[in-house]
C-alpha positions in Angstrom: 104.9 122.2 95.7 104.3 121.3 92.2 101.4 121.9 90.2 99.0 120.9 88.2 96.8 122.3 85.8 93.6 120.9 84.9 92.3 121.7 81.2 90.3 119.0 79.9 87.0 117.2 80.8 88.1 114.1 81.5 91.0 116.0 84.2 88.5 117.1 86.1 86.4 114.2 85.6 88.6 112.2 87.2 89.7 114.1 90.1 85.7 115.1 91.5 86.2 110.9 92.2 88.3 110.2 93.3 87.9 113.1 95.3 84.5 111.3 95.9 85.7 108.1 97.0 88.0 108.8 99.2 85.9 111.6 101.3 83.3 108.5 101.1 85.9 106.1 101.9 86.6 108.1 105.3 83.3 108.1 106.7 83.3 104.8 105.9 85.8 104.3 108.3 85.4 106.7 110.8 80.9 105.6 110.9 82.4 103.1 112.3 84.7 103.8 114.7 82.3 106.6 115.8 79.6 103.0 116.0 82.6 101.1 118.3 82.4 104.2 120.9 78.8 103.9 121.0 78.7 100.5 121.4 82.3 100.8 124.5 83.6 97.8 121.9 87.0 97.4 121.9 88.9 98.1 119.0 89.2 94.7 117.4 92.4 93.7 114.7 90.0 94.0 111.7 89.3 97.4 113.1 93.5 98.8 112.9 93.9 97.5 109.5 90.9 99.2 108.5 92.3 102.5 108.8 95.9 101.2 107.2 93.8 100.1 104.1 92.4 103.5 104.6 95.0 105.5 104.8 96.5 103.6 102.2 93.7 103.4 99.4 94.0 107.9 100.6 98.3 107.3 99.1 97.1 105.7 96.2 94.7 107.9 94.4 97.0 110.7 96.1 99.5 108.9 94.2 97.3 107.6 90.9 96.2 111.3 90.5 99.1 113.1 90.6 100.8 110.9 87.1 97.2 111.0 85.2 96.2 114.3 85.5 
């Protein structure tokens, strides 16, 4: 496993923003799905697309962060 040293303030800022927004994206999706469960609503194709988009955005954040640091 490769390690990426973080030395500068800019590198720490990039990581902080990437982690924060990734966490917020996951939280939003989890809250949406929880609301569907509480309301006893079935998932729609939009829900599946949102999950897919969340996973893909996390992948993109990981790739861009590891390439920038």
